[in-house]
Residue frames as a rotation matrix with the C-alpha (Angstrom) as fourth column:
UNK 1
-0.125 0.857 -0.501 37.66
-0.915 0.095 0.391 68.56
0.383 0.507 0.772 29.28
UNK 2
-0.378 0.073 0.923 36.00
-0.582 0.756 -0.298 65.64
-0.720 -0.650 -0.244 30.88
UNK 3
-0.946 0.015 -0.324 35.23
-0.246 0.617 0.747 62.54
0.211 0.787 -0.580 28.95
UNK 4
-0.138 0.962 0.235 31.51
-0.955 -0.066 -0.289 61.96
-0.262 -0.264 0.928 28.53
UNK 5
-0.992 -0.128 0.015 30.37
-0.122 0.973 0.197 58.39
-0.040 0.193 -0.980 28.71
UNK 6
-0.249 0.945 -0.212 27.04
-0.640 0.003 0.768 57.04
0.727 0.327 0.604 27.69
UNK 7
-0.135 0.260 0.956 25.07
-0.899 0.373 -0.229 55.27
-0.416 -0.891 0.183 30.38
UNK 8
-0.950 -0.215 0.227 24.92
-0.137 0.939 0.314 51.52
-0.281 0.268 -0.922 30.02
UNK 9
-0.374 0.849 -0.373 21.96
-0.856 -0.161 0.491 50.68
0.357 0.504 0.787 27.85
UNK 10
-0.185 0.427 0.885 19.47
-0.598 0.665 -0.446 48.26
-0.779 -0.612 0.132 29.28
UNK 11
-0.911 -0.117 0.395 18.85
0.193 0.726 0.660 45.15
-0.364 0.678 -0.639 27.21
UNK 12
-0.712 0.660 -0.238 16.09
-0.636 -0.463 0.617 45.67
0.297 0.591 0.750 24.70
UNK 13
-0.326 0.699 0.637 12.75
-0.526 0.426 -0.736 44.42
-0.786 -0.575 0.229 25.89
UNK 14
-0.817 0.080 0.571 11.28
0.424 0.755 0.501 41.59
-0.391 0.651 -0.650 23.88
UNK 15
-0.782 0.562 -0.270 8.82
-0.617 -0.634 0.466 42.79
0.091 0.531 0.843 21.30
UNK 16
-0.401 0.746 0.531 5.29
-0.112 0.536 -0.837 41.62
-0.909 -0.395 -0.131 21.95
UNK 17
-0.989 0.055 -0.141 3.97
-0.130 0.164 0.978 39.92
0.077 0.985 -0.155 18.84
UNK 18
-0.292 0.955 0.046 0.26
-0.779 -0.209 -0.591 40.41
-0.555 -0.208 0.805 18.20
UNK 19
-0.999 0.029 -0.038 -1.42
0.006 0.856 0.517 37.12
0.047 0.516 -0.855 17.30
UNK 20
-0.304 0.952 -0.020 -5.04
-0.817 -0.272 -0.509 36.91
-0.490 -0.138 0.861 16.19
UNK 21
-0.771 0.177 0.611 -7.36
0.306 0.945 0.112 34.12
-0.558 0.274 -0.784 15.06
UNK 22
-0.187 0.735 -0.652 -9.74
-0.696 -0.567 -0.440 34.43
-0.694 0.372 0.617 12.13
UNK 23
0.294 0.420 0.859 -11.41
0.337 0.795 -0.504 32.75
-0.894 0.438 0.092 9.19
UNK 24
-0.802 -0.595 -0.058 -9.96
0.099 -0.228 0.969 32.72
-0.590 0.771 0.241 5.66
UNK 25
0.270 0.956 -0.112 -12.44
0.088 -0.141 -0.986 34.28
-0.959 0.256 -0.123 3.21
UNK 26
0.942 0.024 -0.334 -10.30
-0.322 -0.212 -0.923 34.72
-0.093 0.977 -0.192 0.08
UNK 27
0.218 -0.902 0.372 -7.27
0.213 0.416 0.884 32.99
-0.953 -0.113 0.283 -1.45
UNK 28
0.866 0.302 0.398 -7.42
0.429 -0.044 -0.902 34.69
-0.255 0.952 -0.168 -4.86
UNK 29
0.740 -0.668 -0.085 -4.03
-0.660 -0.695 -0.286 36.42
0.132 0.268 -0.954 -4.58
UNK 30
0.447 -0.672 -0.590 -0.64
0.168 0.711 -0.683 34.78
0.879 0.205 0.431 -4.87
UNK 31
-0.428 -0.687 -0.587 0.88
0.629 0.239 -0.739 34.02
0.648 -0.686 0.330 -1.43
UNK 32
-0.916 0.200 0.349 -1.75
-0.361 -0.791 -0.493 36.23
0.177 -0.578 0.797 0.21
UNK 33
-0.452 0.825 -0.340 -4.90
0.766 0.554 0.325 35.35
0.457 -0.114 -0.882 2.11
UNK 34
-0.435 0.438 0.787 -7.71
-0.462 -0.859 0.222 37.53
0.773 -0.267 0.575 3.41
UNK 35
-0.634 0.156 -0.758 -8.67
0.639 0.658 -0.399 36.76
0.436 -0.737 -0.517 7.00
UNK 36
0.083 0.731 0.677 -11.79
-0.212 -0.651 0.729 38.04
0.974 -0.204 0.101 8.77
UNK 37
-0.806 -0.338 -0.486 -11.31
0.429 0.232 -0.873 38.62
0.407 -0.912 -0.042 12.50
UNK 38
0.205 0.938 0.279 -14.46
0.196 -0.318 0.928 39.05
0.959 -0.135 -0.249 14.60
UNK 39
-0.878 -0.375 -0.296 -14.60
0.364 -0.125 -0.923 40.75
0.309 -0.919 0.246 17.97
UNK 40
0.252 0.964 -0.090 -17.43
0.748 -0.135 0.650 41.69
0.614 -0.231 -0.755 20.31
UNK 41
-0.860 -0.507 -0.055 -17.41
0.437 -0.677 -0.592 45.10
0.263 -0.534 0.804 21.93
UNK 42
-0.169 0.851 -0.498 -20.01
0.862 -0.117 -0.493 46.96
-0.478 -0.512 -0.714 23.96
UNK 43
0.221 0.361 0.906 -21.95
0.728 -0.679 0.093 49.81
0.649 0.639 -0.413 22.41
UNK 44
-0.730 -0.649 0.212 -20.64
0.351 -0.624 -0.698 53.11
0.586 -0.436 0.684 23.86
UNK 45
-0.573 0.565 0.593 -24.05
-0.704 -0.710 -0.004 54.28
0.419 -0.420 0.805 25.04
UNK 46
0.374 0.927 -0.013 -26.32
-0.820 0.337 0.464 51.26
0.434 -0.163 0.886 25.37
UNK 47
-0.157 -0.547 0.823 -23.86
-0.892 0.436 0.120 48.60
-0.424 -0.715 -0.556 26.49
UNK 48
0.814 0.451 0.365 -25.23
-0.242 0.836 -0.493 45.91
-0.528 0.313 0.789 24.17
UNK 49
-0.195 -0.944 0.267 -22.43
-0.076 0.285 0.955 43.83
-0.978 0.167 -0.127 22.65
UNK 50
0.753 0.351 -0.557 -21.98
-0.518 -0.205 -0.830 44.34
-0.406 0.914 0.028 18.91
UNK 51
0.434 -0.602 0.670 -20.11
0.611 0.743 0.272 42.07
-0.662 0.291 0.691 16.51
UNK 52
0.629 -0.358 -0.690 -17.36
-0.603 -0.785 -0.142 43.97
-0.491 0.506 -0.710 14.66
UNK 53
0.729 -0.399 0.557 -15.26
0.568 0.807 -0.164 42.49
-0.384 0.436 0.814 11.85
UNK 54
0.372 -0.713 -0.594 -11.85
-0.628 -0.665 0.405 43.38
-0.683 0.223 -0.695 10.48
UNK 55
0.979 -0.107 0.175 -10.43
0.202 0.655 -0.728 42.12
-0.037 0.748 0.663 7.19
UNK 56
0.390 -0.916 -0.089 -6.67
-0.546 -0.308 0.779 41.57
-0.741 -0.256 -0.620 7.32
UNK 57
0.782 -0.283 -0.555 -4.28
-0.424 0.409 -0.808 40.50
0.456 0.867 0.200 4.57
UNK 58
0.532 -0.607 0.590 -1.76
-0.475 0.364 0.802 37.85
-0.701 -0.707 -0.095 5.62
UNK 59
-0.039 -0.680 -0.732 1.25
-0.987 0.142 -0.079 36.30
0.158 0.719 -0.676 3.90
UNK 60
0.685 0.237 0.689 0.87
-0.326 0.945 -0.001 32.58
-0.651 -0.224 0.725 3.13
UNK 61
-0.163 -0.913 -0.374 4.25
-0.788 -0.108 0.607 31.54
-0.594 0.393 -0.702 1.74
UNK 62
-0.927 -0.276 0.252 3.29
-0.125 0.865 0.486 28.02
-0.353 0.419 -0.837 0.61
UNK 63
-0.433 0.856 -0.282 -0.39
-0.835 -0.263 0.484 28.73
0.340 0.445 0.829 -0.21
UNK 64
-0.919 -0.021 -0.395 -1.42
0.088 0.963 -0.255 25.98
0.385 -0.269 -0.883 2.18
UNK 65
-0.690 0.716 -0.101 -4.67
0.037 -0.104 -0.994 27.48
-0.722 -0.690 0.045 3.48
UNK 66
-0.713 0.575 0.401 -8.10
0.587 0.176 0.790 27.26
0.384 0.799 -0.463 1.86
UNK 67
-0.507 0.635 0.582 -11.26
-0.525 -0.764 0.376 29.32
0.683 -0.115 0.721 2.11
UNK 68
0.574 0.814 -0.093 -13.13
-0.335 0.337 0.880 28.54
0.747 -0.473 0.466 5.31
UNK 69
0.018 -0.649 -0.761 -10.05
0.674 0.569 -0.470 27.53
0.738 -0.505 0.448 7.32
UNK 70
0.989 0.113 0.093 -9.64
-0.001 -0.628 0.778 28.97
0.146 -0.770 -0.621 10.81
UNK 71
0.290 -0.957 0.028 -6.06
0.635 0.170 -0.753 30.25
0.716 0.236 0.657 11.06
UNK 72
0.672 -0.248 -0.698 -3.74
0.512 -0.525 0.680 32.01
-0.535 -0.814 -0.226 13.47
UNK 73
0.445 -0.537 0.717 -1.82
0.597 -0.418 -0.684 34.97
0.667 0.733 0.134 12.07
UNK 74
0.359 -0.388 -0.849 0.80
0.791 -0.357 0.498 37.16
-0.496 -0.850 0.179 13.69
UNK 75
0.972 0.004 -0.236 1.96
-0.078 -0.939 -0.336 40.69
-0.223 0.344 -0.912 13.09
UNK 76
0.197 -0.944 0.264 5.24
0.875 0.291 0.387 41.18
-0.443 0.154 0.883 11.23
UNK 77
-0.591 -0.465 -0.659 7.06
0.107 -0.855 0.507 43.87
-0.800 0.229 0.555 9.29
UNK 78
0.366 0.765 -0.530 5.15
-0.482 -0.331 -0.811 45.44
-0.796 0.552 0.247 6.40
UNK 79
-0.329 -0.429 0.841 5.29
0.430 0.725 0.538 43.11
-0.841 0.539 -0.055 3.40
UNK 80
-0.534 0.204 0.821 3.25
0.742 -0.351 0.570 45.37
0.405 0.914 0.036 1.13
UNK 81
-0.650 0.273 0.709 0.94
-0.245 -0.959 0.144 48.36
0.719 -0.080 0.690 1.44
UNK 82
0.215 0.854 0.473 -1.80
-0.846 -0.080 0.527 46.49
0.488 -0.514 0.706 3.35
UNK 83
0.685 0.039 -0.727 -0.09
0.073 0.990 0.122 43.21
0.724 -0.137 0.676 4.31
UNK 84
-0.035 -0.668 0.743 1.36
-0.809 -0.418 -0.414 43.29
0.587 -0.616 -0.526 7.84
UNK 85
0.344 0.212 0.915 0.57
-0.776 0.613 0.149 39.77
-0.530 -0.761 0.375 9.06
UNK 86
-0.452 -0.450 -0.770 1.85
-0.779 0.620 0.095 36.28
0.435 0.643 -0.631 8.28
UNK 87
0.598 0.707 -0.376 0.27
-0.496 0.696 0.519 32.87
0.629 -0.124 0.767 8.64
UNK 88
-0.237 -0.641 0.730 1.41
-0.968 0.216 -0.125 31.00
-0.077 -0.736 -0.672 11.76
UNK 89
-0.971 -0.030 0.239 -0.69
-0.030 1.000 0.003 27.84
-0.239 -0.004 -0.971 11.64
UNK 90
-0.389 0.889 -0.240 -3.98
-0.488 0.022 0.873 26.42
0.781 0.457 0.425 10.45
UNK 91
-0.673 0.184 0.716 -6.16
-0.695 0.175 -0.698 25.67
-0.254 -0.967 0.010 13.45
UNK 92
-0.077 0.733 0.676 -9.15
0.045 0.680 -0.732 24.06
-0.996 -0.026 -0.085 11.73
UNK 93
-0.966 -0.233 0.114 -9.48
0.097 0.085 0.992 22.89
-0.241 0.969 -0.059 8.13
UNK 94
-0.315 0.881 -0.354 -12.59
-0.881 -0.410 -0.236 23.79
-0.353 0.237 0.905 6.12
UNK 95
-0.060 0.413 0.909 -14.96
0.085 0.909 -0.407 21.02
-0.995 0.053 -0.089 5.14
UNK 96
-0.883 -0.377 -0.279 -14.39
-0.233 -0.165 0.958 20.36
-0.407 0.912 0.058 1.43
UNK 97
-0.721 0.633 0.283 -17.80
0.690 0.614 0.384 18.75
0.070 0.472 -0.879 0.87
UNK 98
-0.153 0.708 -0.689 -19.76
0.540 -0.524 -0.659 21.84
-0.828 -0.473 -0.302 2.02
UNK 99
-0.177 0.029 -0.984 -19.11
-0.516 -0.854 0.067 23.79
-0.838 0.520 0.166 -1.19
UNK 100
-0.971 -0.235 0.050 -19.48
-0.092 0.557 0.825 20.87
-0.221 0.797 -0.562 -3.62
UNK 101
-0.173 0.941 -0.290 -22.66
-0.964 -0.221 -0.144 20.75
-0.200 0.255 0.946 -5.68
UNK 102
-0.428 0.101 0.898 -24.48
-0.061 0.988 -0.140 17.44
-0.902 -0.114 -0.417 -5.97
UNK 103
-0.930 0.028 -0.366 -25.29
-0.367 -0.068 0.928 16.28
0.001 0.997 0.074 -9.51
């Protein structure tokens, strides 16, 4: 009987992490934010560019983002049923005076 050897395994390729940018629209959950990501894609028949939106749930460990912030989120392991992204950084802060009512 000859001894079977496994071929030398190549080093694992680095996993490409998907990073997207979007606007925070809801902070009503604990440690979770809702981010709207917009993209423009051509219509299949007419070619006109259409705005498409996707709502993603992202993990915000320290609850540091606010509604209206522009944030970068990256894909990670599933944290719950719908939450597969985590907050990387806040790109632009929302203007606090825009939502305030004047007496």
